[in-house]
Each structure stands twice: as C-alpha cells, then as structure tokens.
C-alpha positions in Angstrom: -6.5 1.9 -9.3 -4.4 1.3 -6.2 -6.1 1.1 -2.9 -5.0 2.5 0.4 -4.1 -1.1 1.4 -1.9 -1.4 -1.7 -0.1 1.8 -0.6 0.4 0.4 3.0 1.8 -2.8 1.5 4.1 -0.8 -0.7 5.5 0.9 2.4 6.0 -2.5 4.0 8.0 -3.6 1.0 10.4 -0.7 1.1 13.5 -0.8 3.3 13.6 3.0 3.0 10.3 3.6 4.9 10.4 3.3 8.7 6.9 4.3 9.6 3.5 4.3 7.8 0.4 5.6 9.6 -3.2 4.7 8.7 -6.0 7.2 9.0 -9.3 5.2 8.7 -12.5 7.2 8.9 -14.5 4.3 10.2 -14.4 0.7 11.3 -14.9 -0.6 7.7 -11.8 1.3 6.5 -9.8 0.0 9.5 -10.8 -3.6 8.6 -9.8 -3.0 5.0 -6.4 -1.7 6.1 -5.8 -4.6 8.4 -6.8 -7.1 5.8 -4.4 -5.6 3.3 -1.6 -5.6 5.9 -2.2 -9.3 6.6 -1.3 -10.0 2.9 2.2 -8.8 3.7 4.7 -7.2 1.4 3.9 -6.8 -2.3 4.8 -9.4 -4.9 7.3 -8.4 -7.6 4.4 -8.0 -10.0 2.4 -5.8 -7.6 5.5 -3.7 -6.9 6.1 -3.1 -10.6 2.4 -2.1 -11.2 2.5 0.4 -8.3 5.8 1.9 -9.5 4.5 2.2 -13.1 1.3 3.8 -11.8 3.3 6.3 -9.7 5.4 7.3 -12.7 2.3 7.8 -14.8 0.7 9.9 -12.1 3.7 11.9 -11.0 5.7 12.0 -14.2 
C-alpha cells in the first residue's frame, strides 16, 4: 500500500506537477513526510508500482 511519502515522491518525479502540499496532522507525520522527501524522486521500479496501483484503484 503506498504511503503519503510515496505520493509526495511521485509528485517530485513528475515534470507535470508544479506544487505538492503536505498536510501532516502532527510532528510524527511531518517527520515521515520529510524523510520520504529526502529519498528524492522515485526509482523506475517504484514509479511503475505506483502507476499500476493507480490504474487498479481508479480503473
């Protein structure tokens, strides 16, 4: 199951997305988001997984 961090990284990987906002509810979620962003853009394998997941969920 993709995490919020995976979704933020997906945004970083797309040249079509200019802005992505986070909405953490607490300090722990903020730390998780920042840790994910430190990983940088998705690898090709991660990108494929998220795209396949999106197709399965949204049809």
